N, C-alpha and C positions, 0 to 999 in steps of 0.2 A: 504494500499498500502505497500509493506519497502520501498521502497526507496523514494526521492523528487519528487513529483506527481505536475509539469506544469500546472498551470490554470490561463489564462488567465482572468484581472480584468472584468466582467460580464459573467463571468462563472459560471454553479452553480457545486454546492459541496453536497454532500449529506449529510456532516457534517455542512451545513452551514445554518441557520434556519433565517429569520426573525420574531424575537419575535410577530412584531408588525403588522404582516398579518398572520404568523405559515404558511407561503409558504418558499422554497430556495429562496438564493439570494445573486448575484454578490459576488465571493470571489477572490481577487488577490492569485498566485499563482506563482510556480518558473517563479511564478507566484509570553658603558665603563666603563663594568664596569669601569669609576675609582674609586679607593676608598677614597671617600669623608668622614670627619668626620662625624658620624653620621647623614649618609644618611636621607633627610628627608621622602623618602617615605616608608623607612623601620619604621618609626618612627609611621611615619600616621598611618600603617597597625597593628603596635605592637598595636596602641591607639583604633585603628576600631575593634579588636577583643577584645581588655577589655572592649570595650560598648556592642558586641555583645552578650556575654557570661550571664548577668545579665538579657538581654531583653530576652532570652530566658524559661531560668525560671520565668519571673516575667508574671504577669495577662495581659491576651491578652485586647489591648486597643478597643474599639467600633469602626468601620468599611463602609464603601462601597464595592461597589462589587469591585474585581481587574478587571481592563479592557483585563491585558493581556490573563486572563482563559475564554473569551469569542470568541465562534466559531462566524464565518461570520465579523468579527471587525476590522477595522484598524485603531489604535493606535497614530499613528505616522503625519497622514495629520493635525491632526488639536489640538495635544498633550490632545487628548482626545476621548476615544475610540468612533467609529461611523459606526454605517451599512458601508459597503465595496462598496456596491451599491452606497452612497452616495458623493463618492471622487470624484470630477474630473477629476484629475490628474491620470495620469496611473499608478496602483502602482503593485507591486511584494510582496509577501510576501512568504519566503521560511520558512519549518515547520525548528527545531532543531532537533529532532528525526530524521527526515526524511534523514537527512543528514548524521547523525551518521550513521546511520543503513546500507547508501552506504559506508560508509568508508570517509569520507569527513572531514580531517581534519582543513581545514582553509577555513576561511571565503571567501579567494582572490577567490581558486578555485571552491566555489560557485556561487561567481558573476560572472565569465567569462561565466555562462551559459545563464545569466542575457541580454534583449534584450537593447540595448545603450548603454552596457558597455562596457571598452576597460582596459585589464587590463593589466600593463606591472609590469616585476619585473627583476631584475639589475643581470640575472645568478641562481644561488643557493637556496635551504631553507633557509630561514630568511632573504635574500638579501632585500634590501628597496623594496617597491611594493607600485605603486601607483594604482588609477584608474581615469578612464577620462568618465563621464558620460554625454552622447547627445550632448560630443565633448566639454562638459566646460575644464578648466583647472583642473589639478589634487588637488588644495585648491579652488577650485567652491560645491566640495561636502562636507555636513555638516555632521561629523561621529559623533553616539550619541552609549552612553554605560549606559541602562538603564536612558536614559536623560540626560546625562553626554556630553557636547561637548568634545571629546578628539584628536579635532584638533590641532597645533598649532594655536594661536591667528593667524589669517590672512593666515594661509599656511593649508597646508596639510595633512594626517595623511598616515603614513606607516602601510600599510597593513601586512608586511612580517614576523608577529611573531600573526598576531591576529587568534586565535585556535575558533574550535565551543563547546570548555569546558562550557555545565553549558548553554549552551545555548536554548533558548525556541525557537527562532521563527527570524528572520530576516523580517524587513522589511524597501524595496526600494519606496521610493516616487519620481519621476520626476519631474523636472520643479523648479522656484524661491521658495523657502520657508521663504525667509527672514522676510516677515511680522508677521512667527510664530516662528521663529529661530534667524533672527536675520543674524546676518553677517556670510557670510562663505557658506551659504543657497542659493546658486547661482545655479548652475545645478540640485540640488537636496539634498536628506536625506537621509542618511543612519542610520538606525537605530538596536543595538543588544541587545533584549530583554534577561533577563538572567531568568534559569527554577524558576519557584515557585513549591515547592515542595505542595504534597497532598496525605492521605492516610494513612496508618500503616508506619511504619518507614522501610527503607527498605535502601540498598546499592547495589552498583554495581563496579564492578573491572577488567577495560577491560587492553586490551596487544594486543601492534602490533610490527613486525618487518619484515624484508625488505630490499631491495634493499640502496644501499647508504648507508651501516652499519646501517639505520635505526632503531633507539627502541623508543617503545612507552609505557608510564605505566598511568593510571589513573582510580584514584577511586571516588566514589561519595557517596554521604548519604542526603537522601530526604524522609520529612513526612510531617505532617501535618493535622491538623482539622479547624473546620468553625471557628475557633477563632485565632489558628498558627499554621503557615509552617514554613518551613526552608528547605533550599536546598544549600547544598557543595559539591566541588570537589577539587583537588589537581589533577594535572600533569604537568610528567615529559618526556618529548621527547629530544631526541637526534640522530644528523646525521652525517658523515664524509662529505658530501654534495657529488657535482658534479666531484669535482677535484682531480687529484690525492694525493693532498699535501696541510692542512691546509686550509681546506672549511668546517670546524666544525660547525654545529651551535648547541647552548645548550639552552634548555629553561626549566621553571618552571610555572608556572601558577596555582593559587591559587581564586577562586572564591565562592561565598557564597551572599546567599539571605534570610531575616529573618521579615515574617511579621504578622505583628497582625490585628485583624480585628474584629469587631462587627457592632449591628445594625446601629448603627449612622456615626460611625468613624474607620478609619483605617492608618496605619502607617509600611512604608515598610523602611527597610535599606539594602541598596545591595552593594557590594564591590568587585573587581577585582584588583588583582596584577598579576604582570607578572613580572620575572626576566630573562632578555634574554644575548646570546652573540654569536658573529656572525665573524669569521674570514674566509679570500680570499686572496688567491693569485693574486686575479685579482682586480688594487684598481679603483677609482669611475669612473677615464674616460677608464675602459672597457682594460687596458693594465695590459700583465702579465710580472708581474719583477721577485719576488724570494718569498722563502721562510718567512712566517711571517710579510707580506708588511702592510694588513690592515685589520682593525677588526673595527667594531660599535659593542656596551654593552650600556644596558640601563634596566631604572627600571620604569613601568607603575603601576599609582595606579589612580582607582576610587574609589569614594566613593558618593553613593546618600543616600539621605532622602528624602520619600516623604509623605505626611500626608496632611488630608481631614477629613472634617466633612460636613455633610449633615444634612439639616433641610429640611425632607421630600422630595419629589419628585422634589421639583422647584428650592430647592438655596443648593451650595453648594461653599466651599471654600478649597483649596490645597495652602501648603506651600511645596517650595523646597529649600533644602541646597544640592548642588554639590561643591564638588572637585575633579579636574584635576591635579596629576602631575606625570611630564615626566622628569626625569635623563638620559640623553642620552650623549655617549661619540664616540668619533672619533679617529683615529688615523693613524699611519704610523711609522714600525720598519724594517728596512728593512738593510739585513745581507752581502750587497754588499760594497766594500771598500769604494765604496761613499755612505758615510750613510747618508740618512735622516731620523730622526726622528720628527714629530709633533703630536700634542694632542689638542682636544678641547673636553669643554664639556660641555653642558648647562642643567639647569635645570629652569623648567619652570611648574607653578602655573599657572589654572588659578578656583576661585572660585566665588561660583554664589549663590545669594540668588533670591527671586521670590515666590509671592503672585500671588491666581489664583480666583476669582468670577465668577461663572458658575449659571447660571438661566436658567429652562427650562418651556416654557409657555407644555400645555395643546393642543394648535394648531399647535405644531411642530417646535414651533421657541426658539432655543437657542442662548442667548448672553455671551458673554464673556470676563472677562475685564484682564488685570496682571502689572503686575509691575515686571523689574527686576534689580538687581544692581551685577555686573561682574567686578572683578577686576582682573587683569593680571600683572603676574610678571616673569623676568629672570634675572638669573646670571650665565653669562658668562665668561670663557677666555680659552683663547689660548695659547701655548708654542709650539715653532717650532725653529730650528737650521737654518734656512735654510730662515725666514725671521722674521720681528721684531714681537714679540710678543706682543699679544693685551692683554692690563693690564685686571684685572678684573673690570667687568662690573655688575650693578645692573643698572636695567628700570622696570617700573612701570605704568601703565593707569587704568584706571574707567570708565565704560561704566551705563550709566543709561538708560531704555528701558520701553517704555510704549506699550502698546496693545492691541486693540479690534475686537471681533471675533464676524460674525455671520451667522447662520446658517436655513436655513428651509426647510422643506420636509413635503409632502403631495402626495398623490395618484400619485406616481412615477412622481415626479417632488424633485430635492432636488436644493437649490440656496445658496451657502457661497461664504464670503467676510472677507475682516480684512487689517487692516491698524497698522503700530508700526511705533515709531518713536522712531531714538537712539539721545544717547547726547553723545559722546563720549570727552572727554576732551583733546584729540590730533587733531582731524579731524573736532569736529562739530557737528552740527545734520544731521542726514539724515534719509528719512521718506520712506520707500515701503506699500507696499499693491497687496494683491490678490483679484481676483473672480472665482468661478468657476460657472457652470450649470450643471443638471444632467437630462436627460429624461428616464423613463422605462414603457414598453407597457405595459397593465396591466396582458400579457403572464408573463410577466419577462423573455422574450427569447428575447428581444434587448435593447441594451441602447446607447444612443447616450451622448456624454459630452464634453465642452468645458473647457476651463482653460486657465485666463493669469492672469500675475501679475511680479514684478522686484524686482531684490536682489542687496544686497550689499557685497565689501566681503574688511572689511580692511586691508591697509596694516598691514606685518608682522612686528614684533620687529627689525628685522635686516633696512628692508627698511627704517623704523622712525629712528633709533637711530645705527644705524653703523658707525665705523669710523675706518680707518686704511691703510695700502694702498692696493691700489686698490678697493678699496669699499667706499661709504661714503651715507650712509642716508640722506632723509631729511625728518626733522619733521614736515611739511608742508604738506605734501600726501593728499589729500582726498581720501576717499572708492572708489574702483573700482564700475560700475554698468552695472545690466543689466536689459533687457526687455525680457519677453518670452510672445509666447500662444501655445498652442497645441488643435485639436480637435480628437478627437477618436469616432470611433463604436462598439459595443461588441456585437454578434451575435450568439445565438444557433440554429447549424443548423441542429438536429434532427440526432436519432443514435449516441446520444453521442459526435457529432464532434462540437466544438466550433471554434470562430474566432475573433481574434482581432486585430485591425488594428488603428493605431493612428501616426497622422502627427504632427509636430514638429519646430517652429520655434524662436530663439533666438538671440540675437545680445549683444554684449558687450562693452562697451562705459569707455574711462578716465582707459582702462588699463596699470598697470604699470610694465614700462621698465627701463631696465637701458643702460644710453648713456652715453658714455664720461667721465665714472665710476659715473654718479649722477644716481639718480630714476628721473623718472617724470612720468604722466598721460597719455603722447601720443599715446598709445597702443589701440587698436580696433582691433574688430573680429565680429563671428556670426556662428552659426550652423542651420541648418535643416536640414530635415531629415523624415524618416519612419520609422516606427516599427510594426512589423507584428507576431504574436504569433498565432498558433494552436494545439488544440489539440483533441485527439481520444481517446474514453474510448470503449474497444470492449471485454469486458467481461475480461477474465484474463492477456488482451494486455492492455498497456497504451501507446501511444504518444504522444509525443508534439513536435513539431520542431517552430522557431524562425526567425525571419532574420531581422535586420537593414542597412538599407540605409542611409548611413553619407554623406553629403557636410559640410565640417569644414575649413575656411579657415581667410584670411586675406581681405577685401575690398579693391579694391582699385589699382590706378596701382602703379608700381613699384616706389621709389622716387629713383632719382641718387645719391643723398647722404645718403641714408643709408645700413647700415654694412647689408653687404650681411649674416653675419654670426647669425644675430637675429633671435629669436626664431618666432618671430612675423612680416615675411616680406611680403608685400603687394602684392597681388596677389600668393600666395605659400599657399595651405592647412596647416595645423596645423598638429603637432609635434602628432605623436604614434597614431593617430588616422585612423583606416583603413577605410575604406568606404566601403565597405562591409563585414558584419558579420554575422554566422550564426549560430543555435546550433540545435540539435537535440538528441533526448532517447528515445529509446524503453524500458518499463517496463512489463518484464514478469514473470507473479505468475503464477512459475510449482504446485507447490505444499500448500499450507495451511501453510508447514514450510519453504520452500524455494521460491527465487526470485532473478530473476538476471537482471540488469540494462548495457544497452548499449550506452555509448553517444561519440555520437560526435558534433565537434565546429572547425568551418572553419574562421579563421582570414585573409582577405585580406591583400593587401600589405598596407606598411603605408612609410611616411617620419620619420628618425630621424635625428638629429644633433647631433656630436660628441664635449664634452666640449671643448676639444684642438683645437686652431688653425693652418691651417688655417682652418677655420670652413666653412664646403664644408656639404649640406646634402644629405645626403645617403637614397636609397629606401630600406626598410625590407622586404625577399619576405614574398608570402602569405605561410599559413603552416595550415594544417589540423590535426587534435588531434584525436585521439580513445580512451575511458574509456570504462572498462568493471570491473563490479562488482557483485560481488554474495552474499548472506547472506543464511548462514541454522541454523533453529533453531534446535539444537540437544536435548535439554529439555526445557521441560517447565517450570516456575519457578511455584510451587506450597507450600503447608502448608508443611513445613521442608525439602522443598526438593529445593537447589537452581533450577537457570535455566539459560540455558550456549548459547549461538550465535557463529557460528562460522563465519566471515567474508573473502572474499578475494578480493582485489583491484588490476586491471593490470591499470597504466597509461601511457600515451602514447603506447598503444600496439604494433602501425607503425612501430617506433621509428624514428619517425619524427626530421628533424634537423633544430631547427628555434633559433630566436630570437626577445624577444619583446621589446628588448633594442640592440643597437648597442653597441658590441663589450664582452657581454655577453650571451653565450649560456644557453640556455635554457636544464631544464633535458631530458635526455631520458628514454627510456623504465625504469619502474618500477615493481615490485610487491610485495605484501605486504599484508599479512596474519597474522590476530587478533582473538580474542575470547573475549565476554562479561559474565560474570557471576552476576547472579543478585541472591540478597536473600531480602526475607522480600517486603512487599508491593511499598514502595517507590521508588527503586532504578531507 
């Protein structure tokens, strides 16, 4: 298939094989920059590249097998490769190559098709973009790049500039995963796994241009042997945005992955760096003011080192070292007579070290135990000619964690469980757990699954440490907590048709809210619903449909003294969570060298809450968006001759007018034409 191939977990793919039985197995499918002296991400990037250079030429270390190159496996659910049919939680896997062939450049656009996912972007390309999984808050999703958490500690991740550059696959695991990943993995985990090079050295060069003065150029180099592999990419994208003036988005992205392996050991280093700048005539409140009004800018660096050693097939030890550093800034520069200027800069760093031991028995039992130490820090300042400036501040906190996991499978039955204890120097101890069970029929056509667990979300730095006019942190805040249960069935109906149904219920307690200028754990909420995915393979035609019914709100009668402008208002639905969402995709293989994809997604009406007072809820109307993509292979790459593929993508083909966030119009119709040239075997 040249385009994304949506398969629910529990469906079978011709590429997915159970090595143990030699038969097909279920597989998840579609399923400011303020200029600070010596920017730390820039220094760290330079040091990383300097470290990588001698590593490429050095003799490769011995290694265990790379989990990301195994078909039919899921890595994210338990931090180790496991057959997809054994994963009790509803899981979706999106292949990176298929996204690029379909012309999808931003991860957020891929997530819009995922069941249970609600995406909200504040208008134009590059603007702040958040996701809500199964009705949870945007900061309830743990986002990982090659195992590195990229969320703000206790906070959300901005998907506005996360591209598909050098992505091998995206794994989405629903439900609480704090027993595996700790804080913030409350409603699910989204992991980006970067590409692993293989085969003869090769390169590729792609370009795209189209509506809104969009230009994109991307190059990649990859290759490898059994002992050493590498994959690098460099991309640049520019757009003038959807507004008439001052709405540009400029971004440069560099990625790299080097892996050495041998019979008994392996080591992988991966890095991702991006430099971005976004301008908008509309401020963060959704108001259009004048030229040069609002901007955000920043740098993001992730660095991952993962090394392992094996002693036979039974015992394995792994070591990880991860760094995520984000320099982000935002500000206002107005041209009007009533001048208002303000600027804020945050430099956030998360550094973690971990060790894990895995024991595998001959009888299908796997035991894993590990320890992690994470250090979080922030440097921040704010300058304003309208309010009192916040002086330069620095804060830090540490977190220790120990965990153990258990899994067992035999004869179509799989059980798993886990417990994790956190010890944070601010909020003390917290314990989370998970459990799951799966039954698969002897024919492999039916799968029943159930999963339950608990999650926590630590307070953000602002909630713990903030001080100033109208905003005071609470250093004694405990973490937010949640419990969840889900049950599902995956059924192969015959004739290439497959169906997956999942029901879930999740409750959120001790939710942090701000009342009377202070933070407290007075909030609560709950979400419940049903996710359905259907797939039909009919020769050259592949059809996929999904529907999510979500009921997410705040239980209890309305309190008379409660501020009606609060996001968590008893008896009201949660913000930006549509009750009904649906998506459908039709992939048609016209010839071996040409294919078409027609995609449709419907988002039901949902409530939003403007930031400015008086804060009154507004209802965002439902909308439907239609996309069309085509791929034509003009020439196939052969020895001594490059290959070339032409792509055309039309987004919002019908010109639907809608808002995903109140006051921020979404992009209208856009058409983009591109090409990709491949030279050699690894490009």
